[in-house]
LOLUM-150600 format. One line per field, with one value per residue (C-alpha): residue number from 1; y, x, z. Coordinates in steps of 0.2 Angstrom, whole numbers. Example, Ala and Ser with C-alpha at 12.3 -4.5 7.8 and 13.67 -1.06 7.14 Angstrom:
<recs>
n	1, 2
Y	-22, -5
X	62, 68
Z	39, 36
</recs>
This chain:
<recs>
n	1, 2, 3, 4, 5, 6, 7, 8, 9, 10, 11, 12, 13, 14, 15, 16, 17, 18, 19, 20, 21, 22, 23, 24, 25, 26, 27, 28, 29, 30, 31, 32, 33, 34, 35, 36, 37, 38, 39, 40, 41, 42, 43, 44, 45, 46, 47, 48, 49, 50, 51, 52, 53, 54, 55, 56, 57, 58, 59, 60, 61, 62, 63, 64, 65, 66, 67, 68, 69, 70, 71, 72, 73, 74, 75, 76, 77, 78, 79, 80, 81, 82, 83, 84, 85, 86, 87, 88, 89, 90, 91, 92, 93, 94, 95, 96, 97, 98, 99, 100, 101, 102, 103, 104, 105, 106, 107, 108, 109, 110, 111, 112, 113, 114, 115, 116, 117, 118, 119, 120, 121, 122, 123, 124, 125, 126, 127, 128, 129, 130, 131, 132, 133, 134, 135, 136, 137, 138, 139, 140, 141, 142, 143, 144, 145, 146, 147, 148, 149, 150, 151, 152, 153, 154, 155, 156, 157, 158, 159, 160, 161, 162, 163, 164, 165, 166, 167, 168, 169, 170, 171, 172, 173, 174, 175, 176, 177, 178, 179, 180, 181, 182, 183, 184, 185, 186, 187, 188, 189, 190, 191
Y	66, 74, 79, 65, 69, 63, 46, 38, 34, 28, 16, 9, 6, -3, -17, -18, -23, -36, -44, -46, -52, -63, -70, -71, -55, -46, -29, -15, -9, 9, 22, 20, 31, 41, 39, 39, 41, 24, 16, 24, 10, 11, -1, -5, -10, -18, -20, -26, -25, -34, -28, -18, -32, -34, -49, -48, -36, -39, -29, -24, -14, -10, -2, -15, -12, -2, 4, -2, -18, -17, -12, -26, -41, -37, -35, -54, -57, -48, -55, -77, -77, -68, -83, -75, -77, -91, -85, -72, -81, -71, -68, -58, -45, -31, -32, -28, -11, -9, 2, 8, 12, 19, 19, 30, 25, 16, 24, 18, 24, 20, 15, 6, 4, -1, 17, 29, 18, 23, 40, 42, 35, 49, 40, 41, 44, 32, 15, 4, -11, -22, -38, -46, -63, -70, -63, -48, -37, -23, -10, 5, 20, 12, 1, 17, 19, 3, 2, 23, 20, 19, 5, -7, -4, -8, -25, -30, -28, -40, -51, -54, -55, -70, -63, -58, -41, -37, -43, -33, -34, -23, -33, -26, -13, -2, 7, 19, 24, 36, 32, 39, 31, 31, 19, 20, 29, 18, 0, -7, -15, -29, -35
X	-41, -54, -67, -62, -81, -90, -77, -84, -102, -97, -81, -91, -106, -93, -89, -106, -111, -96, -102, -120, -113, -103, -118, -127, -139, -149, -138, -140, -118, -115, -111, -92, -93, -80, -74, -54, -45, -58, -43, -26, -20, -22, -20, -37, -42, -61, -68, -86, -95, -110, -121, -104, -93, -80, -88, -74, -55, -44, -36, -20, -4, 4, -6, -5, -19, -33, -43, -59, -52, -44, -62, -69, -57, -55, -72, -75, -61, -65, -83, -79, -63, -58, -48, -55, -75, -85, -90, -105, -119, -134, -148, -133, -130, -142, -132, -116, -108, -95, -79, -67, -50, -39, -23, -7, 8, 20, 34, 46, 48, 68, 68, 82, 73, 54, 56, 61, 44, 32, 38, 37, 20, 3, -10, -28, -16, -4, -8, 7, 16, 28, 39, 49, 58, 43, 32, 20, 5, -3, -15, -24, -25, -46, -37, -30, -49, -46, -29, -24, -6, 7, 14, 1, -1, 14, 13, -4, 2, 17, 6, -3, 11, 14, 29, 28, 23, 39, 47, 61, 79, 90, 80, 63, 56, 41, 33, 18, 2, -12, -29, -44, -59, -77, -91, -108, -118, -127, -127, -137, -157, -152, -171
Z	-99, -95, -77, -63, -55, -73, -72, -59, -63, -82, -71, -58, -72, -81, -65, -60, -81, -82, -66, -71, -92, -83, -69, -85, -79, -90, -93, -104, -104, -102, -118, -118, -135, -140, -123, -124, -111, -105, -119, -109, -100, -81, -66, -56, -42, -36, -20, -17, -2, 1, 20, 23, 25, 11, -3, -14, -22, -35, -46, -55, -49, -63, -79, -92, -99, -106, -90, -97, -100, -80, -76, -83, -78, -60, -60, -62, -54, -37, -40, -42, -42, -22, -16, 1, 0, -12, -30, -31, -30, -44, -30, -21, -36, -29, -15, -18, -19, -31, -27, -40, -37, -51, -47, -49, -56, -40, -33, -25, -7, -2, 18, 26, 40, 44, 57, 39, 31, 44, 44, 26, 26, 24, 31, 19, 7, 2, -5, -1, -9, 1, -9, -2, -13, -16, -3, -8, -3, -4, 5, -5, 5, 9, 22, 33, 40, 49, 52, 56, 64, 50, 60, 63, 44, 39, 52, 45, 30, 26, 37, 21, 11, 26, 35, 52, 59, 65, 49, 44, 28, 25, 4, 8, -8, -4, -14, -11, -23, -21, -30, -35, -30, -36, -23, -28, -17, -7, -2, -14, -7, 3, 4
</recs>
């Protein structure tokens, strides 16, 4: 698949370019000729921050389209269609910082109780998908920075899914994953 470390600048440029194009800004797409790894199916999340605060985050959990297409679609969605935020405006574009997370395959976690689930989680490594009936939510591994304890991490994830923090049922489904994360090296100028 090529060297992981060289991928970050390309993936970030793809995301930033997609947003710029959608906002009607002049942009020059990154050179992707000969980069076959961009055609492999992959699942990604695009996280946008502005002055260190979340400004949009949208992604896919399962690899169902080529990496290049997934980044483009999720970057546009994070910028313009995250229901928690107003659509990004042209004058904000240079103030956002772009982060691309490429997800591993989802791995089912067998846990009959919340205690077992918490004991299996690896802080700062595992992302987690929580499913129960029509309730579903995920936290990327980066969320461990704000919620460093497994019990708190899982409680907040259940709330994100629309359930009580102390909810548990034997039919809860959990899937863990890891990410390769690429972030712009510095926050863009806010002047």
